[in-house]
N, C-alpha and C positions, 0 to 999 in steps of 0.2 A: 803646959810643959815648960820645964826650966831650961836654961841655956845648956846645962851639963847634959841633960837627956838629949837635946837636939844635936849636940856635938857628937855624942856617942852613936846616935842613929846615922849621922852623916858619914862617920868613919866606917860603919858596917856596910853602908851602901857603896862606898868607894871600893871597899875590899871585894865586894861581889862583882863589880864592874871589872876590876883588875883581874880577878880569877877567870871571868868569862873571856876577856881579851886574851889572856895567856893561853886558855884552852883553844881558842880559835887559831892563834898563831901556831900552836903545836900541831893542830890538825892539818893546817895548810902545809907545814913543813913535811909532815909524814906523807901527805898526798903528793907533794912535789918529788919526794924521793922515790916513791913507787912508780910514778910516771916516768922518771928518768930510767929506772931499771927496765921497765917494760919497753921503753923506746930502744934501748940498746939491744934487747933480745929480739925485738921485731926487725931492727935493721940488720941483724946478723942472719935472720932467716928469710929475708926478702927474696933472695935469689932462688932458693929452693921452692918457696911458695909461688913465686912468680912463674917458675918453670912449669909447676903443676897447673897453674891457671892458664898458661899459654897452651899447654897440651889439651886442657879441657875446652878452651875456646877454639882451638884449631879444628877439633872435630865438628863443632857447630859451623865454623866458617867453611870447612870442606863440604859439609852437607849443603850449605847455602849455595856455594859455588856450583856444585853439581846440579842442584835444582835449577839454578839460573841457566846453566849451560844446556841442560836438557830442554828447557823451555825454548831457548834460542835455536837449538837444533830442530825442534818441532816446527818453529816458525819458519825456519829456512826451508824445511821440507815442504811446507804448504805453499811457500812463495816461489820456490825455485823448482822447476820441472826436472826430474832426474832423467839423465840420458840413458837409453837402453841399448845404444850401439856399443860394441866392444871397443871402438876407438875413443870413447868418451873419457877414459881416465887420463888422457893426455892433458886435460885442462885442470887437473887437480894439483898441479905443482904449486899454485899460489895459495893453497888452503891453509898452510901453516901461518902465513902472515895474517890471513883473515881471522884465524882463531886466536891469534896473539892479542887482539884488541880486547877491550873491556867486555866482560860477559853480559853487561847490561845493554850493549849496543848490538843490533842485528845488522850484519853486513849484507847489503843487497846482492853482492857478487859472491856469495857463499858457494863453495864448490862441494860437490858430493865426493865422498870417499868410497869408491867401489873397487873390489878385488875380483878380477876375472880369472877363471880357470877353465881349461879345455881338456878334453879326453879324445884321443884319436887312435884308431886301430887301422893299420895299413898292411895289406897283403901285397907283396911286390914280386916281380919276376926274378930279379937278381938282387940279392940282399946287399952284396958289397957295393954295387953301383949305386943303389938307393941310399946306403949309408953315407957315401961320399957326397951325394947331392944334398943330403940332409945337413951335413956339417957345413957345406958351403952356404946353404940357406940360412942357417943360424948366424954365421959370420956376417952375411950381408944384411940381416935384419937387426944387427946391433945387440943381439942377445948372447947368452952363454949357456953351456951345458952344466946343469947343476948335479945330475946323477945319471949314471949309465951302467947297465948290466947286460952282458952278452950271454946268449943261450944257444945251445946246439943239442938237438936230440936226433933220434933215428928218423923222425918224420918231418922236422923243420929246423931251420936256422933263423935266428932273430935276436932281438934285443929290446930292452925297455929304456926309454929316455925321459928324463925330467928336465924340461927346458924353460928358461926364464927369458921372456921377450918383452921389450918395451911396450907399455900398454897402447901406445899410439900405433904400433905395428901388429897388433893382435890379429886383425882381419887379414892383413897382407900375408902374414906367416901361414895362416890356414889355407889361403889361396895358393901359396907356394907349395904347400904339401900336396895339394891336388894335382900339381903339374909333374910331380915325381911319377915315373911310370909304375903303375900298379894294376893289380887285378881287382881288388875291392877296397873300399874305404868306408869306415864308420867314424863319425865325429859328433861331438856334443860340446856345448859351452854353457857356462853359468856365471852369474855375477852375484857377489855378496856385498851388501851395503854396510860399511863399517863406520859410517859418519857419526852415529850416536856414540859408539864406543870411543871414537877419536876425540870428540868434544868432551866426553866424560874424563878421559885421560888428561886433557889439557887443563880442565878445571881442578882435578886432583893435584896436578903438578903445581899449579899456581898457589893453591892453599898450603901445600907442604913447604914450598919455598918461603912463604910468609912465616910459617912456624920455625923454619930453620933460622931465619934472620933474627927472630925474637930470642930464640935459645942462645944464639951466639952473643946477643947483647947481654942477656942475663949471665952468661958464663964470664963475660968480661967484668961484670960487677960483683960476682960472687967472691967471698973471702974465706969461707969454710971449705975444708976438703970434702966433707960429706955432700955439700951442695954441688961442688964441682963434679964429683963422681955421678951424682944423680942427673945433673944436666948433661954430662957427657954421654951417659947411657941413652937418654932420650934423644939427644942430637944424633947419635949413631943410628938409632931406629928410623928417625925421620929421613936422614940422608940415604939410608938403604932403600927406603920406599921411593924416594925421589929417583934414584938410579933405576929401580925396577920400572917405574912409570916411563922414564925416558927411553928405556929399552923397548918397552911395548910400543911407544909412539914411533920409534925408528923402524920397528918390525912392520907396523901398519903402513908407514910411508913407503918402505921398500916393496911391499906386496901390492900397493896401489900403483906404484910407478912401473913395476915389472909384473906382467901376467905370467901365470904358470900353465904349461902344457905338458900333460903326461901322454907320451907316445909309445905305442907298441907296434913295432915293424917286424915282419917275419916273411920268410920264403919257404914254401912247401917243397920238399925235396922230391926228386923223381922216384926214389926208392919207395917213398910213401904212396905215391900214385900207383906204381906197379903192384905194390903189396895189396892195396885196396882192390885193384882189378882181379888179382889172383884169388883173393878170398871170397869173391862173389860165387855163390852156388848156382845150381841148375834152376832152382825155383826163382832166384833173383833175375837170372837171364830171361826166363819165360815172362816174368812180370815186366821186365824192361821192354821185351818184344811187344807184348800186349799194349803196354803204355804207349810205345812208339806208334803202333798201328792206330790206336785210338786218336793219337795226336794228328796223324796224317789224315784220317777221315774227318776229324773235326776241322782241320785246316781246309780240306776240300769243300766241305759243306759251307764253310764261311766264304770261300772264294765263289762258290756257285750262287750263294745268296747275294753277294756283292755284285756279280755280273748281272743277275736278274734285276736287281734294284737299279743298276745303271741303265739297263735296256728298257725299263718300264716306260719312261717318257716316249721313247721312239716307238714302242709297240702301241702306245695309246694314240699317237699321231697317225700311225698307219691304219689302226682300226677305225678312227674317225673318218679318214678319207676313203679307205678301201671298202668298208662294209656298204656304204651307200652306192659306191661305184659298182660293186659287184651286183647289188640288187638291181640297179638300172640296167646293167648288162644282161642279166638273166631275163628281165622283163622284155628287153628289146629282142633278145634271141627267141623267146617264145612267140612274140608277136610276128617276127619274120617267118618263123616256121609255120605258123598258122596261115599267113598270107600265101606262102608257097603251096601249102596243102589245098587251100581254096582255089588257087589258080589251076592246079592240075585237075581238080575235080570239075572245073568249069569247061575244059576242053572236050571236043567230040572224041568218042572212043577210038575210031581208026587212027585219027591223027595222033591221039595220045599213044596208040600202040606203035605207029610208025616213028613218032618222035622219040619215044623212049621205050623200046621193047624190053630193055634190061630191067626197067622198073617194074613191069608186070610179071616177068619170069626171071627172076635172078638165078634160079637153079639152072636154067638153060644156058645162061652166060657162062656159068661155071663149067658145064659139060662141054661147051664149045672151046673154052680155054684148054680143057684137057686134051 
């Protein structure tokens, strides 16, 4: 190969390398431009996409918090004995602080959240006097009257009361109602354990507050109006849910701290009693008379049986002592009679006649007496 051919081949090789280098430089420049454009677009949409990611993540976080809280509630239920006394809710005041701790830590002093409710029906002699006594009792117990309705009909006067009483004084208030002068009283009480719901509400509140903080952070970084509107809408929904959860927690706290008593108090009027007596027919009066007689006979038989049962030990003692004594007495009497008879038979006949003429002729004695 000549020098001219070698020079030509070298120039062609150099051109190829230059073309390849130019192509690589052009490709790198194009890639850099595309990356810059994508970077600007992504930075502009970070706020909106971040808000969506926060909302998606918040649901998972909320579910996780609820699961942990439920697990802690169950652990607390098995470790802590729930009190069944109506006075037990007084110890629930510190439950908020215990639930405010991390959901992963179980507080050994965890308090139950129990809502107590009572129902009482009271028939009184004088409604006005009993109502005054009731209001005084509510005031002394530290409670308040939530709802009241007065009723008056042809047969009775009365009213219905919805009363809120501090949980620590629930038993004392029921005892105070028994002291009001009354003819009859019916009462019942029940407790509802809301601990699980309370723990669940606390977990939901914590999760939504985390979402609220993240949305506020994204709102501060957002630059586009569309992103601001989207984040604002999501933030409004989260804040509304937070307020709803807080309201439910306040409602549970109030019902745990104050027990509810539904009371119906009434007085039967004299007109109703007179009307009932007047409406009684002849057959009803006969039935009452028969029933009264049967009750008297039943009471008499009961009394007789009681008297006999009480006298049975005495009769047994008398029988144990008296029967043998009577048998001995009879035997002795017969023996003495036989001895006297033998003695009389052994005497001579004239002496026997002179000694006791009346014994041989009792009819003659009777004629002489005449």
